[in-house]
VEXDREN-2710 file (C-alpha; in Angstrom, 1 decimal):
% VEXDREN-2710
k/r/px/py/pz
1/UNK/-72.8/76.6/-56.6
2/UNK/-70.4/77.6/-53.7
3/UNK/-73.3/77.1/-51.2
4/UNK/-74.0/73.6/-52.5
5/UNK/-70.3/72.7/-52.2
6/UNK/-70.3/74.0/-48.6
7/UNK/-73.4/71.9/-47.7
8/UNK/-71.8/68.8/-49.2
9/UNK/-68.6/69.3/-47.3
10/UNK/-70.3/69.8/-44.0
11/UNK/-71.1/66.1/-43.3
12/UNK/-67.6/65.1/-44.2
13/UNK/-66.2/67.7/-41.8
14/UNK/-68.5/66.3/-39.0
15/UNK/-67.3/62.8/-39.5
16/UNK/-65.2/61.3/-36.7
17/UNK/-61.5/60.9/-37.4
18/UNK/-60.5/57.4/-38.5
19/UNK/-58.3/55.2/-36.2
20/UNK/-55.4/54.2/-38.4
21/UNK/-53.6/52.1/-35.8
22/UNK/-54.2/50.6/-32.4
23/UNK/-51.2/50.0/-30.1
24/UNK/-51.5/47.9/-27.0
25/UNK/-48.9/48.4/-24.3
26/UNK/-49.0/45.9/-21.4
27/UNK/-47.2/46.5/-18.2
28/UNK/-46.6/44.2/-15.2
29/UNK/-47.6/44.8/-11.6
30/UNK/-44.8/47.4/-11.0
31/UNK/-43.6/49.9/-13.5
32/UNK/-39.9/50.1/-14.4
33/UNK/-39.4/53.3/-12.3
34/UNK/-40.7/51.4/-9.2
35/UNK/-38.3/48.5/-9.2
36/UNK/-35.5/49.9/-7.0
37/UNK/-36.7/47.6/-4.2
38/UNK/-35.6/44.0/-5.1
39/UNK/-38.7/42.2/-3.8
40/UNK/-40.8/44.2/-6.3
41/UNK/-38.6/42.9/-9.1
42/UNK/-39.3/39.3/-7.9
43/UNK/-43.0/40.0/-8.0
44/UNK/-42.8/41.1/-11.7
45/UNK/-40.8/38.0/-12.6
46/UNK/-43.3/35.7/-11.0
47/UNK/-46.3/37.4/-12.6
48/UNK/-47.4/36.4/-16.1
49/UNK/-48.4/39.6/-17.9
50/UNK/-51.9/39.6/-19.5
51/UNK/-51.9/38.3/-23.1
52/UNK/-52.4/40.9/-25.9
53/UNK/-55.5/39.1/-27.2
54/UNK/-57.2/39.4/-23.8
55/UNK/-56.9/43.2/-24.1
56/UNK/-57.7/43.5/-27.8
57/UNK/-60.9/41.4/-27.6
58/UNK/-62.4/43.9/-25.1
59/UNK/-61.9/46.9/-27.4
60/UNK/-65.1/48.0/-29.1
61/UNK/-63.2/50.0/-31.9
62/UNK/-61.2/48.5/-34.6
63/UNK/-58.5/49.9/-36.9
64/UNK/-60.2/51.7/-39.9
65/UNK/-63.2/52.8/-37.8
66/UNK/-64.1/56.3/-36.7
67/UNK/-63.2/57.4/-33.2
68/UNK/-66.1/57.2/-30.8
69/UNK/-65.6/58.5/-27.3
70/UNK/-68.6/56.5/-25.9
71/UNK/-67.2/53.2/-27.3
72/UNK/-63.7/54.1/-26.0
73/UNK/-65.1/54.8/-22.5
74/UNK/-67.0/51.4/-22.6
75/UNK/-63.8/49.6/-23.7
76/UNK/-62.1/51.0/-20.6
77/UNK/-65.0/49.8/-18.4
78/UNK/-64.9/46.4/-20.0
79/UNK/-61.2/46.1/-19.2
80/UNK/-61.6/47.3/-15.6
81/UNK/-64.6/44.9/-15.2
82/UNK/-62.2/42.0/-15.7
83/UNK/-60.6/42.9/-12.4
84/UNK/-57.1/41.9/-13.5
85/UNK/-55.8/45.5/-14.1
86/UNK/-54.9/48.2/-11.6
87/UNK/-55.0/50.9/-14.2
88/UNK/-56.4/51.2/-17.8
89/UNK/-55.8/54.2/-20.0
90/UNK/-56.9/54.7/-23.6
91/UNK/-55.9/57.9/-25.6
92/UNK/-55.2/59.0/-29.1
93/UNK/-52.2/60.8/-30.7
94/UNK/-51.8/62.1/-34.2
95/UNK/-48.6/60.9/-35.9
96/UNK/-47.1/60.9/-39.4
97/UNK/-48.7/57.6/-40.1
98/UNK/-52.2/58.8/-39.0
99/UNK/-54.3/58.7/-35.8
100/UNK/-53.0/56.1/-33.3
101/UNK/-55.1/54.8/-30.4
102/UNK/-52.8/53.9/-27.5
103/UNK/-54.1/51.3/-25.0
104/UNK/-52.1/51.0/-21.8
105/UNK/-52.9/48.4/-19.2
106/UNK/-51.1/47.9/-15.9
107/UNK/-51.6/44.5/-14.4
108/UNK/-52.8/43.8/-10.9
109/UNK/-51.2/41.1/-8.8
110/UNK/-53.7/38.3/-9.5
111/UNK/-52.7/35.5/-7.2
112/UNK/-54.4/36.2/-3.9
113/UNK/-53.7/34.2/-0.8
114/UNK/-56.8/35.3/1.2
115/UNK/-57.2/34.9/5.0
116/UNK/-60.4/36.4/6.3
117/UNK/-61.4/36.3/9.9
118/UNK/-64.7/37.6/11.2
119/UNK/-65.5/37.6/14.9
120/UNK/-68.4/39.2/16.8
121/UNK/-68.3/38.4/20.5
122/UNK/-68.1/34.6/20.7
123/UNK/-68.9/34.0/17.0
124/UNK/-66.0/33.2/14.7
125/UNK/-66.0/32.8/10.9
126/UNK/-62.8/32.4/9.0
127/UNK/-61.9/31.7/5.4
128/UNK/-58.7/30.5/3.8
129/UNK/-58.5/30.9/0.0
130/UNK/-56.2/30.8/-2.9
131/UNK/-57.7/32.7/-5.8
132/UNK/-56.1/33.2/-9.2
133/UNK/-57.9/35.9/-11.2
134/UNK/-55.7/35.9/-14.3
135/UNK/-54.3/32.4/-14.9
136/UNK/-51.3/32.5/-17.2
137/UNK/-52.4/35.9/-18.3
138/UNK/-55.7/34.6/-19.9
139/UNK/-58.2/36.3/-17.6
140/UNK/-59.3/32.9/-16.3
141/UNK/-60.3/32.7/-12.7
142/UNK/-59.6/29.6/-10.6
143/UNK/-60.2/29.4/-6.8
144/UNK/-59.9/27.0/-3.9
145/UNK/-61.5/28.1/-0.6
146/UNK/-62.0/26.7/2.8
147/UNK/-64.5/28.3/5.2
148/UNK/-65.3/27.5/8.8
149/UNK/-68.5/29.1/10.1
150/UNK/-70.6/28.4/13.2
151/UNK/-73.1/26.5/11.0
152/UNK/-70.8/24.3/8.8
153/UNK/-67.4/23.9/7.1
154/UNK/-67.2/24.3/3.3
155/UNK/-64.5/23.6/0.7
156/UNK/-65.2/25.3/-2.6
157/UNK/-63.5/24.8/-6.0
158/UNK/-64.3/27.4/-8.7
159/UNK/-63.6/28.1/-12.4
160/UNK/-64.7/31.0/-14.7
161/UNK/-63.7/31.9/-18.2
162/UNK/-66.3/34.1/-20.0
163/UNK/-64.6/33.7/-23.4
164/UNK/-63.4/30.1/-23.4
165/UNK/-64.5/29.0/-26.9
166/UNK/-63.9/31.2/-29.9
167/UNK/-63.6/34.2/-27.6
168/UNK/-67.4/34.4/-27.2
169/UNK/-68.7/31.3/-25.3
170/UNK/-68.0/31.1/-21.6
171/UNK/-68.0/28.5/-18.9
172/UNK/-68.3/28.8/-15.1
173/UNK/-68.4/26.1/-12.5
174/UNK/-68.5/25.8/-8.8
175/UNK/-68.2/22.7/-6.5
176/UNK/-68.8/22.9/-2.8
177/UNK/-68.1/20.0/-0.4
178/UNK/-69.9/20.9/2.9
179/UNK/-69.8/19.2/6.2
180/UNK/-73.6/18.8/5.9
181/UNK/-74.1/18.5/2.1
182/UNK/-72.8/19.4/-1.3
183/UNK/-73.4/21.7/-4.3
184/UNK/-72.6/21.6/-8.0
185/UNK/-73.4/24.5/-10.2
186/UNK/-72.4/25.5/-13.7
187/UNK/-73.3/27.7/-16.7
188/UNK/-72.3/27.7/-20.3
189/UNK/-73.2/30.3/-22.9
190/UNK/-72.6/33.6/-24.7
191/UNK/-73.4/36.7/-22.6
192/UNK/-73.9/40.2/-23.8
193/UNK/-70.3/41.6/-23.9
194/UNK/-71.2/45.2/-24.5
195/UNK/-74.1/47.6/-24.5
196/UNK/-74.4/47.3/-28.3
197/UNK/-74.1/43.5/-28.4
198/UNK/-77.0/41.9/-30.3
199/UNK/-77.8/38.5/-28.7
200/UNK/-77.0/36.1/-25.9
201/UNK/-77.8/32.5/-24.8
202/UNK/-77.3/30.5/-21.7
203/UNK/-77.6/27.0/-20.3
204/UNK/-77.2/26.6/-16.5
205/UNK/-77.7/24.0/-13.9
206/UNK/-77.6/23.8/-10.1
207/UNK/-77.9/20.7/-7.8
208/UNK/-77.8/20.7/-4.0
209/UNK/-77.9/18.3/-1.1
210/UNK/-78.0/20.6/1.9
211/UNK/-79.2/21.0/5.5
212/UNK/-81.3/24.1/6.2
213/UNK/-81.1/25.7/9.7
214/UNK/-83.8/28.1/10.7
215/UNK/-83.2/30.5/13.5
216/UNK/-85.7/32.7/15.3
217/UNK/-85.7/35.5/18.0
218/UNK/-81.9/35.8/18.1
219/UNK/-81.2/32.4/19.6
220/UNK/-78.0/30.7/18.5
221/UNK/-79.6/27.2/18.5
222/UNK/-81.7/26.5/15.4
223/UNK/-85.4/26.1/16.0
224/UNK/-85.9/23.9/12.9
225/UNK/-83.6/21.7/10.9
226/UNK/-84.6/20.5/7.4
227/UNK/-83.0/18.5/4.6
228/UNK/-83.3/19.9/1.1
229/UNK/-82.8/18.3/-2.3
230/UNK/-82.7/20.9/-5.1
231/UNK/-82.1/20.5/-8.8
232/UNK/-82.5/23.3/-11.4
233/UNK/-81.9/23.3/-15.1
234/UNK/-82.5/26.4/-17.1
235/UNK/-82.0/27.6/-20.7
236/UNK/-82.6/31.1/-22.1
237/UNK/-81.8/33.4/-25.0
238/UNK/-82.1/37.1/-25.7
239/UNK/-81.9/39.6/-28.5
240/UNK/-81.4/43.3/-28.6
241/UNK/-84.3/45.1/-30.3
242/UNK/-82.4/48.4/-30.1
243/UNK/-78.8/48.8/-29.0
244/UNK/-76.0/51.4/-29.0
245/UNK/-73.2/52.6/-26.7
246/UNK/-75.8/54.7/-24.9
247/UNK/-78.2/52.0/-24.0
248/UNK/-80.5/49.2/-25.3
249/UNK/-83.9/47.5/-25.4
250/UNK/-83.6/43.7/-25.1
251/UNK/-86.1/40.9/-24.9
252/UNK/-85.8/37.1/-24.5
253/UNK/-87.3/33.8/-23.6
254/UNK/-86.5/31.2/-20.9
255/UNK/-87.5/27.8/-19.6
256/UNK/-86.7/25.7/-16.6
257/UNK/-87.2/22.4/-14.9
258/UNK/-86.9/22.2/-11.1
259/UNK/-86.9/19.9/-8.1
260/UNK/-87.2/21.5/-4.7
261/UNK/-88.0/19.2/-1.8
262/UNK/-87.8/19.7/2.0
263/UNK/-88.3/17.3/4.9
264/UNK/-87.8/17.7/8.6
265/UNK/-84.5/16.3/9.8
266/UNK/-86.2/14.0/12.3
267/UNK/-88.3/12.5/9.5
268/UNK/-85.3/12.3/7.2
269/UNK/-83.3/10.4/9.8
270/UNK/-86.0/7.7/10.0
271/UNK/-87.7/7.6/6.6
272/UNK/-85.6/9.7/4.2
273/UNK/-87.3/11.5/1.4
274/UNK/-90.8/10.0/0.7
275/UNK/-91.4/11.6/-2.7
276/UNK/-90.0/13.8/-5.4
277/UNK/-91.5/16.9/-6.9
278/UNK/-90.8/18.0/-10.5
279/UNK/-92.0/21.2/-12.0
280/UNK/-91.4/23.2/-15.1
281/UNK/-92.0/26.8/-16.2
282/UNK/-91.6/28.9/-19.3
283/UNK/-91.3/32.7/-19.5
284/UNK/-90.1/35.8/-21.2
285/UNK/-88.4/39.1/-20.3
286/UNK/-87.8/42.6/-21.6
287/UNK/-85.1/45.0/-20.4
288/UNK/-84.4/48.6/-21.1
289/UNK/-81.3/50.5/-20.1
290/UNK/-80.1/54.1/-20.4
291/UNK/-76.4/53.8/-19.7
292/UNK/-74.6/56.2/-17.4
293/UNK/-71.4/55.6/-15.5
294/UNK/-69.3/57.6/-13.1
295/UNK/-65.5/57.0/-13.2
296/UNK/-64.1/57.7/-9.8
297/UNK/-61.4/56.8/-7.3
298/UNK/-61.7/56.3/-3.6
299/UNK/-64.9/54.3/-3.3
300/UNK/-64.0/50.6/-2.7
301/UNK/-60.3/51.2/-3.3
302/UNK/-58.5/54.3/-2.2
303/UNK/-56.0/54.4/-5.1
304/UNK/-57.7/52.6/-8.0
305/UNK/-60.2/53.8/-10.7
306/UNK/-63.7/52.3/-10.4
307/UNK/-66.9/52.6/-12.4
308/UNK/-70.1/53.5/-10.5
309/UNK/-73.1/52.4/-12.4
310/UNK/-75.8/55.1/-12.3
311/UNK/-77.7/53.8/-15.3
312/UNK/-81.5/53.8/-15.4
313/UNK/-82.6/50.2/-15.9
314/UNK/-86.0/48.5/-15.9
315/UNK/-86.4/44.7/-16.4
316/UNK/-89.6/42.7/-16.3
317/UNK/-89.8/38.9/-16.3
318/UNK/-93.0/36.8/-16.4
319/UNK/-93.0/33.1/-15.7
320/UNK/-95.9/30.9/-16.6
321/UNK/-96.3/27.9/-14.2
322/UNK/-99.2/25.7/-15.5
323/UNK/-100.8/23.0/-13.3
324/UNK/-100.0/20.5/-16.0
325/UNK/-96.3/21.2/-15.5
326/UNK/-96.4/19.9/-11.9
327/UNK/-97.8/22.8/-9.8
328/UNK/-100.7/22.5/-7.5
329/UNK/-102.5/25.2/-9.4
330/UNK/-101.6/27.4/-12.4
331/UNK/-99.7/30.5/-11.5
332/UNK/-98.1/33.6/-13.1
333/UNK/-94.8/34.8/-11.7
334/UNK/-93.8/38.4/-12.4
335/UNK/-90.3/39.6/-11.5
336/UNK/-89.4/43.3/-11.6
337/UNK/-86.0/45.0/-11.3
338/UNK/-85.7/48.8/-11.4
339/UNK/-82.7/51.0/-10.6
340/UNK/-81.4/54.4/-11.4
341/UNK/-78.8/56.9/-10.3
342/UNK/-77.7/60.5/-10.5
343/UNK/-74.4/62.3/-10.4
344/UNK/-74.1/64.7/-7.5
345/UNK/-71.5/67.4/-6.8
346/UNK/-68.5/65.3/-5.6
347/UNK/-70.6/62.1/-5.5
348/UNK/-73.5/60.1/-6.6
349/UNK/-76.8/58.6/-5.5
350/UNK/-78.5/55.3/-6.6
351/UNK/-81.8/53.7/-5.8
352/UNK/-83.2/50.2/-6.7
353/UNK/-86.2/48.0/-6.4
354/UNK/-86.6/44.2/-6.8
355/UNK/-90.0/42.6/-6.5
356/UNK/-91.3/39.1/-7.4
357/UNK/-94.3/37.0/-6.7
358/UNK/-96.4/34.0/-7.7
359/UNK/-100.1/34.7/-8.4
360/UNK/-102.7/32.0/-8.6
361/UNK/-106.5/32.0/-8.8
362/UNK/-106.5/32.6/-5.0
363/UNK/-104.3/35.8/-5.3
364/UNK/-100.7/36.3/-4.2
365/UNK/-99.2/32.9/-3.1
366/UNK/-95.7/34.1/-2.3
367/UNK/-93.3/36.9/-3.1
368/UNK/-90.8/39.4/-2.0
369/UNK/-89.9/43.1/-2.3
370/UNK/-86.6/44.9/-1.5
371/UNK/-85.9/48.6/-1.8
372/UNK/-82.3/49.9/-1.5
373/UNK/-80.5/53.2/-1.8
374/UNK/-76.9/54.5/-1.6
375/UNK/-75.4/58.0/-1.5
376/UNK/-71.7/58.5/-1.8
377/UNK/-69.7/61.7/-1.3
378/UNK/-66.1/61.6/-2.7
379/UNK/-64.6/65.1/-2.7
380/UNK/-61.2/63.4/-3.2
381/UNK/-59.8/59.9/-3.3
382/UNK/-58.8/60.3/0.4
383/UNK/-62.2/61.2/1.6
384/UNK/-65.4/59.1/1.4
385/UNK/-68.7/59.4/3.2
386/UNK/-71.3/56.7/2.2
387/UNK/-74.9/56.2/3.4
388/UNK/-76.7/53.0/2.5
389/UNK/-80.2/51.7/3.4
390/UNK/-82.4/48.7/2.5
391/UNK/-85.9/47.6/3.5
392/UNK/-87.6/44.4/2.6
393/UNK/-90.5/42.0/3.0
394/UNK/-91.2/38.4/2.1
395/UNK/-94.4/36.4/2.0
396/UNK/-94.5/32.7/2.4
397/UNK/-90.7/32.4/2.1
398/UNK/-89.0/29.1/1.3
399/UNK/-87.0/27.7/4.2
400/UNK/-83.6/29.3/4.3
401/UNK/-84.6/32.3/2.2
402/UNK/-85.7/34.5/5.1
403/UNK/-83.6/37.6/6.0
404/UNK/-80.7/36.7/8.2
405/UNK/-78.5/39.4/9.8
406/UNK/-75.4/39.0/12.0
407/UNK/-71.7/38.2/11.9
408/UNK/-70.8/40.8/9.2
409/UNK/-74.3/41.0/7.6
410/UNK/-76.4/43.9/8.8
411/UNK/-75.3/45.6/12.1
412/UNK/-71.7/44.4/12.4
413/UNK/-71.4/44.0/16.1
414/UNK/-74.0/41.2/16.5
415/UNK/-73.3/37.5/16.3
416/UNK/-74.6/35.2/13.6
417/UNK/-78.4/34.8/13.1
418/UNK/-79.0/37.7/15.6
419/UNK/-81.9/38.9/13.5
420/UNK/-84.1/36.7/11.2
421/UNK/-87.5/37.1/9.7
422/UNK/-89.7/38.0/6.8
423/UNK/-89.4/41.8/7.5
424/UNK/-86.1/43.7/7.6
425/UNK/-84.4/47.0/7.4
426/UNK/-80.7/48.1/7.6
427/UNK/-79.1/51.5/7.5
428/UNK/-75.4/52.3/7.7
429/UNK/-73.2/55.3/7.5
430/UNK/-69.4/55.4/7.2
431/UNK/-66.7/58.1/6.8
432/UNK/-63.3/56.9/5.7
433/UNK/-60.1/58.9/5.4
434/UNK/-57.2/57.5/3.4
435/UNK/-54.0/58.0/5.5
436/UNK/-51.6/56.5/3.0
437/UNK/-52.8/55.7/-0.5
438/UNK/-50.4/53.2/-2.3
439/UNK/-48.1/53.2/0.7
440/UNK/-44.7/51.8/-0.4
441/UNK/-46.3/51.0/-3.7
442/UNK/-48.1/48.1/-2.1
443/UNK/-50.9/48.9/0.4
444/UNK/-53.7/51.5/0.9
445/UNK/-54.2/52.5/4.6
446/UNK/-57.3/54.2/5.9
447/UNK/-59.2/54.9/9.0
448/UNK/-63.0/55.0/9.4
449/UNK/-65.9/55.7/11.7
450/UNK/-69.3/54.2/11.3
451/UNK/-72.8/53.6/12.6
452/UNK/-75.2/50.8/11.8
453/UNK/-78.8/50.1/12.7
454/UNK/-81.1/47.3/11.5
455/UNK/-83.1/44.3/12.3
456/UNK/-85.3/41.5/11.0
457/UNK/-88.4/39.8/12.4
458/UNK/-91.5/37.8/11.4
459/UNK/-94.8/39.4/10.6
460/UNK/-97.1/39.4/13.5
461/UNK/-94.2/39.5/16.0
462/UNK/-92.6/42.4/17.7
463/UNK/-89.7/44.0/15.7
464/UNK/-86.2/43.0/16.7
465/UNK/-83.5/45.6/16.0
466/UNK/-80.0/46.5/17.1
467/UNK/-77.3/49.1/16.4
468/UNK/-73.7/49.9/16.9
469/UNK/-71.2/52.7/16.5
470/UNK/-67.4/52.5/16.2
471/UNK/-64.2/53.1/14.4
472/UNK/-61.8/51.0/12.4
473/UNK/-58.8/50.4/10.2
474/UNK/-59.0/49.8/6.4
475/UNK/-56.2/47.9/4.7
476/UNK/-56.3/47.2/1.0
477/UNK/-53.7/46.1/-1.5
478/UNK/-53.1/48.8/-4.1
479/UNK/-51.6/46.3/-6.5
480/UNK/-53.9/43.3/-6.0
481/UNK/-56.9/42.4/-8.2
482/UNK/-59.1/42.7/-5.1
483/UNK/-60.7/46.1/-4.8
484/UNK/-62.3/46.0/-1.4
485/UNK/-60.2/46.7/1.7
486/UNK/-60.0/44.5/4.7
487/UNK/-61.8/45.9/7.8
488/UNK/-60.6/45.8/11.3
489/UNK/-63.3/47.4/13.5
490/UNK/-63.9/48.2/17.1
491/UNK/-67.6/48.6/17.6
492/UNK/-69.8/49.5/20.6
493/UNK/-72.9/47.4/20.5
494/UNK/-76.1/48.9/21.7
495/UNK/-77.6/46.0/23.6
496/UNK/-80.9/44.4/22.9
497/UNK/-83.0/41.5/24.4
498/UNK/-80.3/38.9/23.4
499/UNK/-76.9/40.5/23.5
500/UNK/-75.6/43.0/26.1
501/UNK/-74.2/46.4/25.4
502/UNK/-70.4/46.6/25.1
503/UNK/-67.3/46.9/22.9
504/UNK/-66.8/44.2/20.3
505/UNK/-63.8/43.6/17.9
506/UNK/-65.2/42.8/14.5
END
């Protein structure tokens, strides 16, 4: 009898304690003990603290439910992923009224006046932007951006609210007014909000009138100029076949209609577009994920917590493109994404693969494959060593989709379009030391040394590569919603057939 009672009591003892109450404490950009300097008090007065419902809707545990450490950790990640908080902390305490879960959020300064300037030798690219990440404390993002690059000027207006309707249906929109065209894109739907979420659906569209410049062999003057007219409408829905806080198995369906026409600029100037293509495709997908995350500090930001995704993920899509839907011949388009990661002593390593193609009765018509890997060593928030590499290949690429390195993409000391092609590789290594994390409660200051090597070229031609070494300054706001630091680098360019060796400010 006593043994039976003990067996009956065992499951009850193993049950997780029940959360009797959830308290949400929202703090502004600066804590009360940091307000001795009067400008910081002004910042707090100007800032609208995040609304309580914005915090509560991201929590995956409700009052009356059992405590689950995995769901608590995911709730923290959900809140950090909003990029409106500088610190998120969830813990529990036993009180006279029961078990209380305390949720403390400290807001980041969300109104960012952004001035970015990139220069490599004679190439200059600057951006002026006003970005609000947390409009009136609602986690709504609005943005106005002006960019002047060597190829064109662009004015962009953006809006994003993932929980606009009934806290589950989101809307995103972007409008670009370019000196040589325009773009309008938007999406509307319900995403997966958590690992255990059961379904999603999405409607999205994209229309573009644009000029495509094609560069070769490192020359600054485009070899070809084309006009493009692009329209895409897509719908999709997915459902979790198995889901929990540790991972999921999801599957879904999708369909699209598309126009994608190109014409040489000279022909367009005299004749315009002499035709219009319309195609359609249907498809399905399946995705499996074993969730693993590493919470760390000192990767992108010296003084802020971040989540490094080291999950193992495999996603397979298959598109069916029948001849009767507007294609020249029936084709099958597989698309594979795979990535994984591991925790290392004082760091992590990740690896990923993306591959897609279009197969017809004649074999592979077009496709691409990219491999990437990253190793990060973070013995403390002040010290970071990171190594990253990518290799890729494209077959029968659409105009404008070729690899294009230069002016901040790829080896950083080379001007825009220095390396273009359907074959590419890029490797970079950087060590950063944080001199002054959260200096004066405002800025993170660091110094760095780095080395880059990479290149791109077209199959059948000689490889074109370049490299550089250097040092630089890292400045990032410790209280802003922007995680990545601004870079001011002095690089020594190892010359190649187009650009001489020498020091370059980047």
